[in-house]
C-alpha positions in Angstrom: -8.1 -17.6 29.6 -7.1 -21.1 28.0 -9.2 -19.2 25.1 -6.6 -16.2 25.2 -3.8 -18.6 25.1 -4.7 -20.6 21.8 -5.8 -17.1 20.5 -2.0 -15.7 21.5 0.0 -19.2 19.9 -2.1 -19.1 16.7 -0.9 -15.6 15.9 2.7 -16.3 16.8 3.6 -17.5 13.4 2.5 -13.7 11.7 3.8 -12.4 14.4 7.1 -13.2 14.1 7.6 -12.9 10.5 6.2 -9.2 10.6 2.5 -10.4 9.2 -0.2 -7.5 10.2 -4.2 -7.1 10.2 -5.2 -4.2 10.6 -8.7 -3.6 10.2 -9.8 -1.7 7.3 -10.2 1.9 7.9 -10.9 5.3 5.2 -7.3 6.5 3.8 -5.9 3.5 4.9 -3.9 2.1 1.3 -2.9 6.1 1.3 -0.8 6.0 4.6 0.6 2.3 4.3 1.3 3.7 0.6 2.9 6.3 1.8 4.8 4.3 3.8 6.6 1.7 1.2 7.3 5.3 -1.2 8.7 6.5 2.2 11.2 3.3 2.6 11.8 3.5 -0.6 13.1 7.3 -0.9 15.5 6.5 2.2 16.7 3.3 0.4 17.3 5.5 -2.8 19.6 8.1 -0.4 21.2 5.2 1.3 22.7 4.0 -2.4 20.7 0.3 -1.0 19.4 -2.1 -4.2 15.7 -1.7 -2.1 13.4 -3.8 -0.7 11.6 -7.1 -1.5 7.5 -7.1 -0.7 7.8 -8.7 2.1 10.7 -6.2 3.5 8.1 -3.5 2.9 5.4 -5.1 4.1 7.3 -5.0 7.6 8.1 -1.7 7.4 4.6 -0.4 6.6 3.1 -3.1 9.1 0.8 -4.3 6.6 0.1 -7.6 5.9 1.6 -8.8 2.6 -1.3 -8.8 0.4 -2.3 -5.5 0.6 1.9 -4.2 0.4 1.5 -6.3 -2.8 -1.5 -4.8 -4.1 -0.2 -1.4 -3.7 3.3 -1.9 -5.1 1.4 -3.2 -8.4 -0.7 0.1 -8.5 2.5 2.1 -7.5 4.9 0.1 -10.2 1.9 0.5 -12.5 2.1 4.1 -11.8 5.6 3.8 -13.0 7.2 5.3 -9.7 8.7 2.2 -8.3 10.1 -0.3 -10.9 11.0 -3.8 -9.9 14.9 -5.5 -9.5 15.4 -8.9 -10.4 17.5 -10.6 -8.3 18.5 -14.2 -8.0 16.5 -14.7 -4.7 14.2 -12.6 -4.2 12.6 -9.5 -6.4 13.1 -6.2 -4.9 11.9 -2.8 -5.3 13.0 0.5 -6.0 11.7 4.3 -6.3 12.5 5.3 -9.6 10.5 8.8 -10.1 11.7 11.5 -8.8 9.4 12.3 -4.8 10.0 15.9 -5.1 7.2 14.7 -7.6 4.9 13.0 -6.1 2.3 15.1 -5.0 -0.5 14.8 -2.1 -2.7 15.3 -5.0 -1.3 12.6 -6.8 -1.4 10.3 -4.1 -5.1 11.4 -2.8 -6.4 10.6 -6.6 -4.7 7.2 -6.6 -5.4 5.8 -3.3 -8.2 7.7 -1.3 -10.7 8.8 -4.7 -12.4 6.1 -6.7 -12.8 8.3 -9.6 -15.6 5.8 -11.1 -17.7 5.8 -8.2 -17.8 9.4 -7.3 -19.1 9.6 -11.2 -21.9 6.7 -10.5 -22.7 8.7 -7.5 -23.1 11.2 -9.3 -25.4 10.1 -12.0 -27.0 8.2 -9.9 -27.7 11.7 -7.7 -28.6 13.5 -10.7 -31.4 10.7 -11.8 -32.9 11.2 -8.1 -33.0 14.8 -8.2 -34.2 15.4 -12.0 -37.1 16.7 -12.5 -39.9 14.1 -13.8 
């Protein structure tokens, strides 16, 4: 019982600030990216000035490292933009959400094209006649 109490006590700071450390699973990046995009769509529709990485992390219920990595990828795609704020940078949706397709999201957050190409070449070599 003391061990359970110690585990809960050690987890309290991360729970308090909304840091979630979920187990990795296939498609997790896709779900987290969708949640981040959904929050930014809502923000845009409500005329809000976007959200910080920490706020998006809490909303997506993922850890800050994951949300920061996904925000970086979304930013690199030109779908979101970073606004400099005196306190902390904020992120806003800059792409038209109607132009972001499921295929585009799947390609960015599920399929690893380099790995697919490698696996294809490797498999072709293993079945090629000698």
